[in-house]
N, C-alpha and C positions, 0 to 999 in steps of 0.2 A: 503493499499500500504506500502510495506517495505521501510523504509528510506534509501536514498542512501548515507546519511551521514556516515553510518557504513562502507561503502565500502572504502578500503584503496588503491586500485589499480584503475588506469585510465582504464586498459584493464583487466578484470578478467582473472584468470587462465583458460586456455583452450580455449579463444576466439582467432581465428585467424584473422590476417589483410590481406586485399587484396587490390590491386590497381584497382579501376574499373572506367573506364572513365576519368583517370587522377585524381581521388579524392581517398581518404582512406575510405574504407568501412570495416565494422566489419562483419565477417562471424559467423554464429550460432556456439556456443560451442557445444561439445558432450552432455553436460548437457542439453541445451535447446533443441536439437534435440530428445533427450530422452524424454524431457518432452512435446513432441508434439508442439514445438514452444512456450513454456511458458503457458501451461495451468494451471490456478490456481483454478481448481475446485476440489481439494482434500478433502476427508472427514475424513481421519484417519492418525494417527501418530504413528510410532514405534520409540522410542527414546532409544538408547542403550548405556549404560556408562560402559566402562571398567575403573573402578575406579582406578586412579593412572597410567593411561596408557598414555604414550606419544610415540614419533616416535621409540625409542629405543626397547621398549617393543614389538612394532608391527613388527620391522624389525627382532627381535630375532625369533618371532614366524614364520615369513615367511621363513627364512632360516631352521629352525627346521622342519616345517610341509610341506613346498612347495619347497624349494630349490631355487637355484639362477634363474630359469626360471619360477617359478610358483608364484601363488598369493593366499593369504588367501581370505576367504569370505568377511572380511571386507574391505580388500585393493582391491577387485574386484568391488566395487561400482563405477559408473561412475564420480562422482564429488568428488573433494578434495579440502580441504582449511586449514587454520591453526587459532586456536583461542587463544586470550591472556586469562590469568586466574587470573590476580592480583585481591585482594579484595579491600575493602575500610575499613581497620582496622587501629586504631590509633596506634596499637603496632606491626604491622606485615605487611611485604611486599609480603609474599608468602601466597596463599590461603590455607584453609583446604576444605574439601568436603561440609561443610555446606554453606560457603559463595558462593563457586563455584555453587552449585546447586540451591542456591537462585537466582543467576544471571540467570540461564536457566529458573527457574519456574516463575520468576516475572519480569525480564528485569531490575532489580535493584541491583547494587552491595551493599554489606554490609560488616559487621565485621565477623571474624572467629568465629564460634560456633553458629552464628544465623541461624534460620530456618525461612525463608521468613518473616522477620521483617527488617525494614531499620536501619539506624545507629543510629536512635533515638528509636528504639525498638518498632516502630509502625508496626503493622501487615500490610502486602502486599497481593494484590489478587494473587492467584496462579492459574497456568495453569490448574491444575487438577480440581480446582473448577469452573473455567470458562468453561471448556470443559463439565462439569457435567450439569452445568446451561444451556448450549446450547443443552442439550438432548443427548449428547454423552456418550457412555459407557466408563469407565476409569479403569485402572488396574496398579498395580506394582508388579515386580517380581525381586527378589534379592537373592543373597547368603549371604548377611549380614543379621542382623536383619531387619524385615520389617519396623521398625521404626527408622532405622539408618538415618543418615544425608542426604544422597542423594534422596532416595524416600520421606522422611519426607518432603522436601521442596516443593514437588509437591502438597502435600495434608494437610498440617498443617502450624500453626504458633506459634512458641515458641522462646524465646530469648536465650535459652540454649539447645543445641542439646542433652544434657543429659537427658532431661525431655521425656524419651522414652514412659512412660506409658501415659502421658498426649498426646503425639502424637498418640498413639493408640486409646485413647478415641476420640480424634478429627476425626480420620478416620471412626470410626463406628457411630459417632453422628452428624458430621458435613459434611465432604466431601464425605463420603461414596463411596469408589472406589468399582467397582463390582468384582475386583479380587485383592486379597492380597496374595501372596506367597512368602515364604522365611523362615528365621530363627527367632529367638528372642522370643520363647515362654515365656521365663522367664519374659518379660516385661508385659505379659497378665495375668499372675496368681499372686495371693497375695503370700507373703512370708509364707512359710510352706504348701502351696497348689500346689505342682508340678503337671504339666499336664502329656502329654504322654511321656515327657522326664524328667527322674528323676534328682532331685538336686544331686549336687556333683558327677558327672560323673567320672569315672576312668581318662579319658583323660584330665579333667580340674576340680578338686574339687572345684574350686572357683564358678563355675556356679550354680545359684540357682534361684528359682522364687522370684519376688521382686516388683511386681505391687503395686503402691501406689493409684491405682484407682479402686481397688476392682477385681472381676473376669470379666475380659473384654472378654474372650472367651465366657463365659455364656452370657454376654450382647449382644455380637455380634450374637449368635444364636438366642437369643430372638428378635433381630431386622432383622432376616430372612436370616443371612449368614449360609451357609453350613460350618461346621468346619471339616478339615481333617489334619492328621498328618503323613500319610505314603503314599508311592507312590501308592498303591493298591487303597487307599481310594480316592486319587486324581484322579486316572484313572476312577474311577466310579462316579464322581460328576455330578449332573444335570446341564448341560450348560445353562439352562435357569434361573438359580438362582445365586445371588452373592456367592462368596466363599473365605473363609479365610483358608489358609493352613499354618501351622507353623511345620517346620521339623527339628528343633534344639534348644537347650536352647539359644545359642547366635548365632554367625556365623555358617555357615554349613560346617565349617572346623576348624582345629586347627592351628593358625598362629604362628608358632615358627621357630627359626633357624633349619638349617639341622641337622637331627639326634637327635633332643631334643624334640620329641613328635609331630614334624610337620605332618599334615595330611589333605589332600584334597580328600574327599570322601562323598559328598552330598548325604543325604538319597534320594533326587529326583535331577537330573541333571538339570542345568540351562536350557538346550535345551528343556527338557521334561516340566518344568514349563512354559516356553514361549510357547510352543506348545498348552498347555492346555489353557493358558490365551487367546491366539488368538481364540481358539475354542469358548470360552465363550464370548468374546467381539464381535466377528464377528456376533453374533445374533442381534445386535443393527443396524437396517437399517439406523441410522443417523450417523454412524461411530463411532470412538473411539479413545482414547489416551492411549498408553501403554508405561510405563517406565520399562525397563529392566537393570539389573545391575549384573555385576561380580565383587564382593567385593574382591576376592582373589588375584587379581592383586596388589592391594594396600597393603593389609595386609602382603603379602609375600615379597613384595618389601620392606616394612618397616623392615622386618628381613633380608634383603639381601639373601633371599632364592630363587635363580633362578630357581632351579628345580621345585618347587611348583609353583612359579609365572608362568612359562611356562605351567605347567599343567593347571593352571587356565585360562590362555590365550587360550589354545586349546579348553577348554570347552566354553569360550565366543565365539569363532569363530563358534562352532557348533550352538549355539544360533542365532548368526547373520545369519547362512545359513537357519535356521528354518524361520526367518523373510524375508529373500530374496525369499524363496520359496513362501511365503504368498504374497509378493508384485507381485511376477511374476503372480499370479492368480488375484491380486486386484491392479491394476496399479494406482488406485486413492489414494494410500497410500504412504506418505513420509516416507522413512526410514533413519534414522540418527544414525551414529556410531561415538562415540568420547571418550575422557577421561576428567574428571574434572580437573585434574592436573597431573604433573609427580610426581612419587614417587621413591625415592632411586636414582635418577640421573644415571641411567645405560648407559653403552655403549658398543657396540659390537666390540670385539678386535680379533686379530689373536690368535689362540691357541698357537702358538709358542712364543708369547710375554710373557715371564715368569716373567717378572718385574711387581711387584704389586704397581702401582703408587698411589693408593688411600688409601690404608689401611695397616694394620699390618700383612696381610697374613692369618688371621682367617676368619671366615664366615662372620663377620660384617664389612661392607665396604671393603671386600676383593674381589677376583676374583673368579667366580663360572665357573664350566665346567670342561672339554671341553664338548661342545654338537656337535653332528654331523649335518652337513648341507646335507639335504636330496638329495640323487641321486649322491652324490660326495663322495670322500674320504677326504674331508676337514672338518675342525672343527672351532668352534669359542668359545670364552669365553666371559662371561658378567662381566665387571668391574663396581663396584658401587662407587659413590661418597659420599653418605650419607645414613642415615637411615631414614630421613625425606622427605618432599616435596621440590620441586624446582620450579622455576618460568618460565621454559621454556614453549613455546607455545605447545599445544596439537594438533594432527591431527584430522580433521573432514572428514569423507567420507559420501557419501549420494546418494540416488537414489528416484526418483519420482517427483511428482509436487512440484514447488518451491525449488528444490535441487540446481538449478543453482544459487540461492541467497546464497548458501554456499561456492561458489568459493572464493578465495582470502584470505585476512588476516583481522581479526575484533576482537573486544571484544567478551567475552562469552555472553554478554547480547544480542548481535545480533542473536544468536541462538534462544533465547526466542521469538524474533519478528518474526523469520521464522516459527517456530512451530505454534505460535499464529495466524498468518495469514493464515497458511494452515489449521488449525483446524476451525477458526472462520470466515475467509474470510475478516477480517479487522484488 
């Protein structure tokens, strides 16, 4: 049972109050009605992270892609709430992705840079491992390195998020996700042994193979993984076998300020990777846990590059639609969409507001745009306040069994409790 101690509101958002026979009664929320009156028999979870995404990122996408009267796929989900993101770091008040994802994956807050270890660096039990032990299929999809902080927190334990080859080793030897799709090939091949993506590519000469754990792609294949590195190969995988797909040296894009080599053009779109992951995981009759992440939101926000950030947001929303389509056919699946923290501190402003309150008028901490509001002759600009993270709460939207538990305002550890209860029933 999910603890009511996490609930901050006496009446959750979306619950109506009626006077019945002289007494106050709570009417079912839209979420509860959608859940069939609170059915807790879900088998599967799709958890989607727009890394660095808070309310302003989502609203900018809505205006650009849907207009004043439209909705994005992520904002069309029937349940909404807000999560606090603060870590438990002796030197910081604002979270990084590692501490935030650890809260989701383990239900425990920790220090920045920690991957599913507590403040004393003791390993914590992760949701990915628990789901696997319960007989469920598991998977991760990201446009970052597959061993980057957010996916790593669900399937590994290290005190330093930089230990990406150790994270990869733990994937294939310990937690064994059935699907691993994204970037980061460099962390799987030893120095001097590039894989499908050559060392020192023109778009970023600093990228190179650097595994300190040997040839982990070869080890993965020996352990039964299919290895793919192109869209065509991914399309042809056997869905009855585990798959490792690495589609870039590092992230599946180049995160730089506007006009300075910035590029968002993944070899395989996030929505395609999500669709293939669901095809593989759906074969397990006991259900599955799937983590999906768009990293470009965070990385381009760090660069105050709104054009590329919005491009990544659009691709994220396409992946959310793939998940929504799956849930429509499999209503025993909980779908949750959120962001681990805010990045860039963006705000949406009038395009006619020419004053740059937050920066020096350059691309860094300045204003970006104007961007068209769909279906109108109006425009907006995005004004940045920082190139780092902020502590504002992030929006949570959800659909499916137990989604009603995500209404209201709560710490990010509460999301872990909801996901765990949905997957394991306790």
